[in-house]
N, C-alpha and C positions, 0 to 999 in steps of 0.2 A: 538909707538905714545902715548904721555902723555895725561892725561885727559883734561887739560886746552886747549890744541890744538884742541882736538876732539870737545870740546864744542864750540870753536870758529868757526870751520868749519861747524859743524852741525847746528849752529845757523844762517847760511847764513849771516855772518857778523854782528852778533847781537851787537858787541861792538860799531859799528858805526851807529846803528839804534836806534831811539827813540821808545821804545816799547809802552810807555803810549799812545801817540796819535793813534797808530795803534790799540791798544786794545780798546780804546774809540770808534773809528770808527766802529769796528766790533760789539761792545756791542750795540751801538745805532741801527745799522741795524738789529741785532738779536732781540732786544726788539720790534721794530716796527713790524717785520714780525711775531714773535711768539705771540705777544699780539693779533694780528688779528685772530689767530687760534681759540680762545674761545670767541671772541667779539660777534659773532652771536648767541651763544647758547640761550640766553634769548629772542632773537628777532624772534625765529622760529614761534611762535604763530601769531605775527603780519604779518610776511611774508606770511604765509599760507593764511591768510585772504585777504591780498592785492593782492597777485599774483595768488590767486584762485587755489592752489595746496594742496595735502594732505600730511600727515606726511611721507609716504613712498617716496614721491618725494622730499620734502624739506630736508630730511636727506642727499641727495646727495651733499648738500653744504658742509657737513663735510666729507662724504665718498670720494668725489672726491679729496679733499685736501690731505687726507691720501694716497689715491691711487697714485696720481701724484708724491708725495714725495717718496713713496715706489718704484716707477718705475725709478725716475730720479736719486736718490742718488747714486745707484751703478755705474752709468755712470760718476758721477763727478770725480771718481778716474782717469778716462781717461782725462776728460776736464781740471783738475787741472794741468796736465802735458803738455797740449797744449796751455793754455792761462795763462797770468800773474795774479797775485793776484788782481791788480787793475781792470783788464778787467773782471774777474769773479765777484768781489764784485759789481762794478758799473753796470754791466749787470744784475745781480740778483736784485739789488735795483730798477733799471729802470723798469724791468719787473714787479716787485711788485707794483711800482707806477702806471704803466699802468693798471694793473689788478684792483687796488683800484679805479681808475677813472672810469673804465668800470662798476664796481659794483655800484658805487655811482649814475651813470646816467642810470642804467639798466631799460629798459621799460618793461621787461618780465623776467620770471624765466630762460629761456634759456640764455639770455644775462648775467644775474646775475651769472649763473653757469659758463659761459665762463670766466667772470672776476675772479671768485674764482680759476679756473684752472690756469690762468695766474699768479695770486698771488702765488699759490702753486709751480709753476715752479721757481719763484724767490726765495721762501723760500728753496726749495730743492737744489738750487745752492748755497745758502748762507751758510747753516749750515756746510757742510763739509769744505768749504773754511775757515770759522771761526776756526774750530778745527785744521785744518792743519796748519794755520798761527800761532796759539798759540804754537803748538808743535815745529814749526820751530824757532820762535824768542825767546822762553824761554828755558833755560837749564833745565834738569830734576829736579834739586833740587829746582827750583822756579815755576814749572808748577802747583803744587797743588793750590797755591794762585791764579794764573791766571785762571785756570779752575774753581776755586770757584767763581770768578767774573762772568765768563760766566754762571755758574750754577745759580747765583742770577738772571740773566736776564731770563734764560730759565724757571725758576720756578715762578718768580715774574710776568712775562707777562700773562701767563694763569691764575694765581691766581686772578689778578685784573680785568681780562677780563669780566667775568659775572657781577661783581659789577659795573664796569664802564659802561657796556652796559645797565644795569638797570637804572642808573642815567640818561644816555642820552635819553633812551626811555621814561622816565617819563616826559621829557620836549620837546623833539624834535622827528622828523620823523626818521625811521630806516636808511634812507640814510645818516644821519649824522654820523652813525657808521663808514662810509667810508670817508666822507668829512673831519672829524677831524683827520683822519690818514694821509691825503695827505700832510699837512705841515711837519709832522714828517718824512715822507719818503723823501721829498725834502731836508730837513735839513740833513738827513743821507747821501744822495747822495753828497751834497755840502761839508760836513765835510770829507767824505771819499775821494773825489776828491782832497781836500787840503792836507790831512795828511797821507793817506794810501800809503805805499810803497810796491814795488814788492819784495817779499821774497822767492817765490817758484822757483824751478829749472825746466826749460822747457826741457823735453827730447823728446817730440813729438813722442810717440810710434805709431806703426801701428794701424790704426783703424780697428777693427775686427767687421764687420757688423753682422755676425752670432752670436757673443757673445752678442752684444747689443740686438739683437732680442730675444735670449734665456733669457737674463736677464729681459727684459721687460715682456715677457710672464710668466716667473717664479715668480718673485717678485710681479708683477701686479696681476697674477692669485691667488696667495696665499693671498695677502692683500684683494683683492676684495671678494674672497670666504669666508674668515672669517668675513669680514665686513657685507656681505650679510646674513651670518648665524645669526647675531645678530638682525635681523628684519624680518618682514613678515612671511614666512613659516618656517623660522628657518632652522634647520638641515635637515628637510625633503625636502627642495627645491633641485631639480635636478641641478639647476644652481650652488649651493654651491659645490656639489660633482664634477661637470664637471670642475669648475674653480680650485678647489684644486688638482684634479688629473692632469690636464694639467699643472698647476703651478709647482707641485712637479716633474713631468717628465722633464719639461723644465729646472728646477733648477738643477737636477742631470746632465743633459747634459751640462749645463752651467759650472758647477764645473769641470766636466771631460775635457771640452775644455780648461778651464783655466790652467789645469795641463799639457796639451799637447802643447799649443802654446808657442813660445819663449817670446812674449810680451803680457801677459794676460791683459785683460780689467780691471779685478778685481782680484788681486793676492790673491788667497785663501791660499797660503802658509803661510800667517800670522798666521794661526791656528797651525803651528808647534811650535810657541812660547807659552809655557804652560800657562803663566800668562795672556796673551792676550785671549787665548781660554777660560780659567776659568772666566775671568772678563766679556767676551761677554755673556756667559751662565748666569752668575749672574745678569747682567743688564737686560737680557730678562725676567728672573723670576721676578725681581723687578718691571719692567714695567708692567707686568701682575697684580701684586699686587696693584700698584699705580692706574692702570686703573679701577680696581674693586671699588676703593674708589671714583674716579672722576665720575664714571658713576652712582653708586648706592646711594651714600650719598645725592646728590641733589634730587633724586626721593623720598628718605625717608623723607627728610625735607618738601617737598611739598605734598607728598601723605599721610604720616602718621602723621606728626606734623602740617600739613595744613598751612605752611608758604607760603607767596607770593614769586614769583621768585626773586624779589629784596632782600627781607628779607633772603631768602636762600643763595643768593650770599654774603650777609653781614656775615652770620654765617660762611661761608667757607673762608672768606677773611683773618682773623687773621692767620690761619694755613698756607695759601699760602705765606703771607708776611713774617712770621717768617722763613718758609722754605727757602725763597729767601735770607733772611739776614744770615741764618745759612751756606749757601754755601761757602761764602768767609772764614768764621771761620773754617769750615771743611777743606777747602783747605790749610789754614795755619797750622792747626794741622796735616794734612797729610804730609806736607813738613817736619815737626819736628819729628813726631812719626812713620810715615809709615802707611800702610793700616790696619794692624791687630788691632791696637789700636782704630780704628774708626768703621770698618765694622762689627765686631762681636757685640760690644755693640749696634750699630745702628740696626742690625737685631733682637737682643733680644728686643729692644724697640718696633720695628714693630710687632713682634709676640705677645708680651704682650698686645699691644694696640688693635690688631685685636681680641684677646681673650675677652677683655672688650667690644668691639664693638658688639660682638655676643649677649650681654645682653641688647642692646638698644631696647626699646619698644615704643608704642604710647604714653606712659606717661613720657618718658624721657624729660629732660629739654634741651633747646638750649645750656645752659652753659656746660652741660655734653658733648654734641656733639662737641662744640668748643674745649674743653679741650682734648678730644680724638683725634680730627683732628689735633690739634697742635702737640701732642705727636707723632702721626703717621708720620707726615711730618718732624719732627726733626729727627726721626729714619731714614727715607728715605734719608734725606740730608747727613747723616753720611755714607751712602752707595754709592749713585749714582756717584757723581763726584770722590771720592777717588777710587772707583772700576774702573771707566773708565780710570782715569789717570794711575793707576797701569798697566792696560793692554797695553795702548799705549806707556808707557815709555819703555817697553821691546823691541819695534820694532826699527830696524835701520831706519835712515832718509829716505831711498829710499822707504820704505813701509808706510810712514805716510799717503799719499793720500788713499792708499788701506785700511789701518786700520781704518781711520776715516769714510770712506765710508761704510765699513762693519758694524761698530758700529752703525752708524745712521740708516742704512737699517734694521738691526736686531731689533732696538728699534721700528721702524715703524711696522714691521711684528709682533713683540710681542704685540704691542699695539692693533693691529687688533685681534690677537688671544685672548688676555685678555678680550677685549670688548665682543667678541662673546661668550667666555666661561662663563664669569660671568653673562652676560645677560641671557644666557640659564639656568644657575643654579638658578638665581633669578626668572625667569619666571616659571620654573618648581616647585619651592617651593610655589609660589603664587597659581598656579593651584591646586596643591595637597591639600593645606589648604582649598581652596574654595570648592573643591569636598566633603570634609568632613564637611563643615559648614552647619548648618540648614537653614540659610537664606543668600545665597551668595551675594544678592543685598544690604544687610544692609551696610551702609557706614562704620560703626564700624568694620564689618567683612572684608571689603575691606582693611581698614587700617591694621588690624591684619594680613591679607594675605600678604600684602606688607612687613611687618616686618618679617614674617616667611621666605619669599624669601630672604630678605636681610641677615638674620641670617645664612641661608644656604650658601650664597655666601661668607660671611665673614669667615665662618668656613673653607671652601675650601681654601680661600685666606690665612688663618693662616697656613694651612698645606703647601702651596706653600712657605710661608715665612720660614718654618722649612727647606725645601729643600735648599733655598737660604743661610741659616745659615751654613748648611753642606758644601756648596760650598765655602762660605766666609772664612771658617776656613783654607783653603788651600792657600789663597792669601798671598803673601809676597812682600816686597819692591823689585822693579825691576830697572834695569839699562840697557840703550841701549847697544847693543853689539858693539864692535869696528868695524868700517868699513874697508874694505880692502884698501891698499895703492892706488890702481888704482882709487877707488871711490872717495878718498879724493883729489888726484891730479887733477882729471877731474872736480872737483866742481868749478862753476864760481867764488866763493869767495876765492878760494885757491890762496894764495899769495906766492911769492918766499921766503919771510922771514919765512913763516909757513913751506914751504917745507924744508928749511934748518934745521928748528927745529925738523921736523919729522925725518930727517936723523940723 
């Protein structure tokens, strides 16, 4: 079978499909859902006052989002094989719209939390569909640019979320954070209904309820355990140990079952492809590094440099915007030069930037923070999408749903691990400094303690970056393996003229 024929078959009739409208529909939906993930961050103080809840309660608006996505994404590998691309996308966006409306009219914290859960279900369904569709409609030599466009949205949405939230809250009630998203969600649904086409192959595998249960307990327990460790009692909480132990045991059983059943819910055999396995580990390590910055820098800006929340959002905005704009550039460079030319230099930039971040103090300027933040996110943009594309490119088409689901799940899990790990390091550094201080209640000492904790966290984050660099050195350009004759001839887009060409 020659390469051009394989590309045609693997692309699910890509020669007859207009890729641009499909990509635009996916990008709009992704932007709307991912923007909402950080839109509430600046509003927590107002929400605590109006809904009369404490910090430990209000954080569930973020924890529940991460938890639901961590539970749902592994199951999407099964759902993508049961429902068409249009059904999955439109269902995801309608659920997201319903959740947004519920949040906007919520009379209490419980209803607001319910709305966030519904939103998270929509987001959890959408992300793997988006990745799987891009892999299907674009041949490997063009995926870098397409994935870069997706990366622009994934990074740009969270980047402008806090700043946009600050602008809205300055003039309007917190409910407008949801009201203003409703027209965007409606537009996304209408555009998707008009232009999105079915590109996935429905195989309708057997539904294994035990696998779904083990996956839910496994991934849900680990995400919740690490998320809970980053707050309250921290690692001393019995809940943390119980959730992590239960999650780990369930996850081991889940993997064992996937290797035994003929139609696995989530095919873990994707890890037999070495570049996929390496890129998965690399992305987990990078997500931990990224989360250390996303969590700690805003605390430093507000607690040590004494900036208002909106001003802190403005300081972090340039880095996020440039990171988003860099993603398509990195994608095109990836298509031309391959992963090694981007990932190693990107990781060196990340490590060097974290080394300089260790030197930030209460006397540092906002210009210095902006410069370092921009440099860090440029480095990350050279690693994230090229790394992910490298791993997924090595998989055969039949494993795309499983590969994308595993990538997205591991990123959620590593995000929870990174948050808990670096918040613990940060808090421990603060406590150690204050114990040695002559006047722990002095505001200046509190600022110095925060800086001490931040420096400890960035030091560990730098070492994590070195581990990522060692992994990145082994990545190389990948190509999908040729599929067996039977898999090609059974494909719904397989045409007689293609069959004669294969013969």
